[in-house]
C-alpha positions in Angstrom: 65.3 18.0 74.7 68.6 19.9 74.6 71.3 18.7 72.3 75.0 18.9 73.0 77.2 20.0 70.1 81.0 20.6 70.1 82.4 23.7 68.3 85.2 22.9 65.7 88.3 25.1 65.6 86.5 27.7 63.3 83.6 28.2 65.7 81.1 26.1 63.8 78.9 23.1 64.7 77.4 20.5 62.4 73.6 20.9 62.4 71.4 18.6 60.3 74.3 17.8 58.0 75.4 21.4 57.5 78.1 23.5 59.0 76.7 26.5 61.0 78.8 29.4 62.3 77.7 29.9 65.9 80.4 32.1 67.5 79.3 35.2 65.7 76.6 35.6 68.4 79.4 36.4 70.9 80.9 39.1 68.6 81.0 42.6 70.3 79.8 41.1 73.6 81.7 42.6 76.6 84.0 40.5 78.7 86.0 41.5 81.8 89.4 39.9 82.2 90.0 39.0 85.8 93.6 38.9 87.1 94.8 35.7 88.6 98.4 36.9 89.0 100.8 39.4 87.2 100.7 37.5 83.8 97.6 35.3 84.0 94.0 36.4 83.5 90.7 34.5 83.6 88.4 35.0 80.6 84.8 34.8 81.7 81.6 35.2 79.7 78.6 35.8 82.0 79.0 33.2 84.8 81.0 30.7 82.5 84.8 30.6 82.6 85.9 30.3 79.0 89.6 30.0 79.7 92.7 31.5 81.0 94.9 34.1 79.2 98.6 33.6 79.5 100.0 37.1 78.9 103.6 36.0 78.2 102.6 33.7 75.4 99.4 35.4 74.3 97.6 32.1 74.4 94.2 31.3 75.9 94.0 27.9 77.6 90.4 26.6 77.4 88.6 26.0 80.8 88.5 22.3 81.7 85.0 22.5 83.0 82.0 24.6 81.9 79.9 24.1 85.0 80.7 22.7 88.3 77.9 20.5 89.6 77.4 19.1 93.1 
């Protein structure tokens, strides 16, 4: 059965009592920024929206939902 784990701010999850760095699996993977307007870009990975890049502040606001379900 699948388990749901939440990343901490360093890209790690706690697995069986130990911290495991997971985000390295995304290193060097391509992403294509999609423009929303002149200063805002969507940051997708595969078919998941990871967040929105605000060009003026150079911040990425995390997506509020991973998957949209009917």
